Structures are given as structure tokens and as C-alpha cells.
C-alpha positions as CSV (number, residue, x, y, z in Angstrom):
1,M,-32.0,-72.6,-38.4
2,A,-31.9,-69.4,-40.5
3,P,-30.8,-66.0,-39.7
4,R,-33.4,-63.4,-39.0
5,S,-33.9,-61.3,-42.1
6,D,-34.5,-57.6,-42.9
7,P,-38.3,-57.9,-42.9
8,F,-38.2,-59.3,-39.4
9,F,-36.4,-56.3,-38.1
10,A,-38.9,-54.0,-40.0
11,Q,-41.6,-54.7,-37.7
12,P,-42.5,-52.5,-34.6
13,T,-39.6,-52.3,-32.2
14,L,-41.6,-53.8,-29.3
15,T,-42.6,-56.8,-31.5
16,V,-38.9,-57.4,-32.3
17,A,-37.7,-57.0,-28.7
18,R,-40.1,-59.7,-27.5
19,A,-39.6,-62.1,-30.5
20,L,-35.9,-62.1,-30.2
21,L,-36.1,-63.8,-26.8
22,G,-35.0,-67.3,-27.1
23,D,-33.3,-66.6,-30.5
24,R,-29.6,-67.2,-30.8
25,L,-26.9,-64.4,-31.2
26,V,-24.2,-66.0,-33.4
27,H,-20.6,-64.5,-34.0
28,E,-18.7,-66.6,-36.5
29,H,-15.4,-65.2,-35.1
30,P,-12.3,-65.3,-37.4
31,T,-10.1,-66.9,-34.8
32,D,-12.3,-68.0,-32.0
33,G,-14.8,-70.0,-34.2
34,R,-18.5,-69.9,-33.2
35,L,-19.7,-67.9,-30.3
36,V,-23.3,-68.6,-29.7
37,G,-25.7,-67.4,-27.0
38,R,-29.4,-67.6,-26.3
39,I,-30.9,-64.2,-25.9
40,V,-32.6,-63.9,-22.5
41,E,-33.1,-60.2,-22.2
42,T,-33.8,-57.1,-24.5
43,E,-34.8,-53.5,-24.3
44,A,-36.8,-51.5,-26.7
45,Y,-36.3,-47.9,-27.8
46,T,-38.4,-45.8,-30.4
47,Q,-38.4,-42.4,-31.8
48,D,-41.0,-40.9,-29.5
49,D,-39.1,-42.1,-26.4
50,P,-37.1,-39.6,-24.5
51,A,-34.5,-42.3,-23.6
52,F,-34.0,-42.8,-27.4
53,H,-30.5,-41.6,-28.7
54,G,-32.2,-40.0,-31.6
55,W,-35.4,-38.9,-30.0
56,N,-35.1,-35.1,-30.9
57,L,-34.1,-35.7,-34.4
58,Y,-37.6,-36.4,-35.6
59,D,-40.2,-33.6,-35.4
60,P,-43.7,-35.1,-35.6
61,E,-45.4,-31.6,-36.1
62,T,-43.5,-31.2,-39.4
63,D,-42.7,-34.8,-40.1
64,T,-39.1,-34.0,-40.7
65,L,-36.0,-35.8,-39.7
66,R,-32.6,-34.1,-39.1
67,R,-29.8,-36.7,-40.0
68,E,-27.2,-35.4,-37.6
69,G,-24.6,-37.4,-35.7
70,R,-24.3,-41.1,-34.9
71,A,-27.9,-41.1,-33.6
72,A,-29.1,-40.6,-37.1
73,D,-28.1,-44.2,-37.9
74,L,-31.1,-45.3,-35.7
75,F,-33.3,-44.1,-38.6
76,S,-31.4,-46.4,-41.1
77,A,-32.4,-49.6,-42.7
78,P,-33.8,-52.3,-40.4
79,G,-31.3,-55.2,-39.4
80,L,-28.3,-53.0,-39.3
81,G,-26.1,-52.9,-36.1
82,Y,-26.2,-49.7,-33.9
83,V,-23.1,-50.1,-31.6
84,Y,-22.1,-47.4,-29.1
85,L,-19.6,-46.9,-26.4
86,I,-20.8,-46.2,-22.9
87,Y,-18.7,-44.6,-20.0
88,G,-15.9,-44.7,-22.7
89,I,-15.4,-48.4,-21.8
90,H,-18.2,-50.7,-22.8
91,W,-19.6,-51.3,-26.4
92,L,-23.3,-52.0,-26.5
93,L,-25.0,-54.1,-29.2
94,N,-28.4,-52.8,-30.7
95,V,-30.1,-53.8,-33.9
96,V,-32.1,-51.1,-35.9
97,T,-35.8,-51.8,-36.2
98,E,-38.9,-50.2,-37.9
99,P,-38.9,-49.3,-41.6
100,E,-36.1,-47.0,-42.9
101,D,-36.6,-43.4,-41.8
102,T,-38.6,-44.6,-38.7
103,G,-36.3,-44.6,-35.6
104,G,-36.0,-47.7,-33.5
105,A,-33.8,-50.1,-32.0
106,V,-33.6,-53.1,-29.7
107,L,-30.8,-53.4,-27.2
108,I,-29.4,-57.1,-26.6
109,R,-29.0,-56.9,-22.7
110,A,-28.0,-60.5,-21.9
111,V,-27.6,-63.9,-23.3
112,E,-26.9,-67.5,-22.1
113,P,-23.7,-68.9,-23.5
114,L,-24.2,-72.0,-25.6
115,E,-21.1,-72.3,-27.7
116,G,-17.6,-71.0,-27.3
117,T,-17.8,-70.5,-23.5
118,E,-14.2,-71.0,-22.9
119,R,-13.3,-68.5,-25.3
120,M,-15.7,-66.1,-23.9
121,R,-14.1,-66.7,-20.5
122,A,-10.7,-66.1,-21.8
123,R,-11.9,-62.7,-23.1
124,R,-13.8,-61.8,-20.1
125,G,-11.5,-63.3,-17.2
126,A,-10.7,-66.8,-16.3
127,D,-12.3,-66.5,-12.9
128,R,-15.7,-65.6,-14.4
129,R,-18.6,-67.9,-13.5
130,E,-20.6,-68.8,-16.6
131,V,-23.6,-67.2,-15.3
132,A,-21.7,-63.9,-15.1
133,L,-19.9,-64.0,-18.5
134,T,-22.8,-62.4,-20.5
135,N,-25.4,-61.2,-18.1
136,G,-25.3,-57.5,-19.1
137,P,-25.0,-55.6,-22.5
138,G,-21.3,-54.6,-21.8
139,K,-20.3,-58.0,-20.7
140,L,-21.8,-59.9,-23.7
141,A,-20.2,-57.4,-26.3
142,E,-16.8,-58.1,-24.6
143,A,-17.4,-61.8,-24.5
144,F,-18.6,-61.8,-28.1
145,D,-15.7,-59.4,-29.3
146,V,-18.4,-57.0,-30.7
147,D,-17.2,-53.4,-31.1
148,D,-17.5,-50.3,-33.4
149,D,-16.7,-52.6,-36.4
150,Y,-20.3,-53.9,-36.5
151,H,-21.8,-50.3,-36.4
152,Q,-24.2,-50.1,-39.5
153,E,-23.2,-53.7,-40.6
154,P,-25.9,-56.0,-41.4
155,L,-26.9,-58.4,-38.7
156,T,-28.7,-60.7,-40.8
157,Q,-25.7,-62.6,-42.2
158,S,-22.2,-63.8,-41.2
159,P,-20.1,-63.1,-39.3
160,L,-22.7,-61.6,-36.7
161,Y,-26.3,-62.4,-36.9
162,F,-29.5,-63.5,-35.0
163,E,-30.7,-67.1,-35.6
164,E,-34.3,-67.9,-35.2
165,A,-35.1,-70.4,-32.5
166,D,-38.0,-71.7,-30.5
167,R,-38.9,-70.1,-27.2
168,A,-40.6,-72.1,-24.5
169,A,-40.5,-69.7,-21.5
170,P,-42.6,-67.1,-20.0
171,I,-41.7,-63.5,-20.7
172,G,-41.4,-60.9,-17.9
173,T,-41.4,-57.2,-18.4
174,S,-40.1,-54.2,-16.3
175,S,-38.8,-50.6,-16.8
176,R,-35.5,-50.4,-18.6
177,I,-32.1,-50.3,-16.7
178,G,-30.0,-47.2,-15.9
179,L,-32.5,-44.4,-17.3
180,S,-33.7,-41.2,-15.9
181,K,-36.1,-40.5,-18.9
182,G,-38.9,-42.9,-20.2
183,V,-38.7,-44.7,-16.7
184,E,-42.5,-45.4,-16.9
185,R,-42.2,-47.4,-20.0
186,E,-41.9,-51.3,-19.4
187,W,-39.9,-52.0,-22.4
188,R,-37.4,-54.4,-20.8
189,F,-38.2,-58.0,-21.7
190,F,-36.6,-61.1,-20.3
191,L,-37.1,-64.9,-20.0
192,E,-38.5,-65.3,-16.5
193,D,-36.9,-68.7,-15.8
194,S,-33.4,-67.7,-16.9
195,P,-30.4,-67.3,-14.4
196,Y,-28.6,-65.4,-17.2
197,V,-30.8,-62.3,-17.0
198,S,-28.8,-59.2,-15.9
199,P,-28.9,-58.5,-12.1
200,A,-29.4,-54.7,-12.5
201,T,-32.3,-53.0,-10.8
202,P,-35.0,-51.6,-13.2
203,S,-35.0,-47.7,-13.1
204,A,-38.6,-47.4,-11.9
205,E,-37.7,-49.3,-8.7
206,K,-34.9,-46.8,-8.0
207,Q,-37.2,-43.7,-7.8
């Protein structure tokens, strides 16, 4: 199976977020060997979305883009990593989407461990059940040893990439997790039959 290529990530963000479900996240780790997980949950973010990190950088009235701060990297070439720290603790893995100069990204929220499970457990904690190793974006980044080193790095080649795979499961949708803006957008996508989907409550259900 081949890695997903730049043209794949240049598609509309919601298309990519759905298409990545069932694909494999692969990290050819320098010491741990292959770490592989089946993607079971994603979230989409676009430049006209108030929950998007760079939503105020693009002015649709003047068609101008301010390239300021880290969020400007969300307007970079498709297929690059956008990795950021949340709560000062957890790294979250996103992949940039849309053609360059159009803002978009897909957050990888959860995967099902396929290879390297014991090495993931060693990094996450020996007492972790397999279902809890990677069922959240911070958890999977820790298990896969993904951090700031992969920010703005191509995610279309080794060592960290997405491998195309068949998907034979229905897709569910909901509002995204942990948001106070853009709550009405049902841009969280997940494999309905997977126990590895994150257990967090969608934002719209908290209102």
C-alpha cells in the first residue's frame, strides 16, 4: 500500500477527513520500528471556521492573507504536518489540506493500534488497556512519539505518513470535541463500529 500523496491532501478538507478513515498512520520510528494504527476518527477545520486556528488571518472581502504566527502554517502546502501543543502538555497531529494559500487541516483524533502495540504501551503506561492507548489525539501523539519535530514536515513519506487502505465500515458524524465556536458544524467523522473512537462528548451535546 502506498503513502497518500500531496494531490490527495489538496482536496477539500471535509473530503480528506472522511477519506482518511480506515487509512493507516505509519511511523517508521528510529528505535521502536514500525508503529501503525488504523485511523478511526478525524475532525475537519477550514479557513471560514471560527474554531480554525487561522480563521482571522484570511480576509474574504479583500482576498488577503496575513502570514502571522504559527497558524499561518495552516495555509502552507498540502500534506505538511501542523503539530501544536494543547494545555502545555499534549501534542496534537494535524495534516494541512486544500491548495496552498487556502487554509485547512484535518486533526487525527484516534487510531486502532495495529503494529508496535507493546512499544506504544511502554510509552503510554504499562497498565493501559489496548483500547485506551490511542483513543484521543493527545494519546495517539504520545503513543506514536509525534511532537514538534513533525511540524511543517511532509507527511507523505517516511518516517511519518498516511498509508491508503480499504474502508469497509459506516461513517458516523457529530459536532467536534472541546469547542466553544463552530459547534453547529458536524465535522467530526468516525467509524461507527470501532471501539477505539475517543470517548469524549461532542461539543453540541454539552450545550
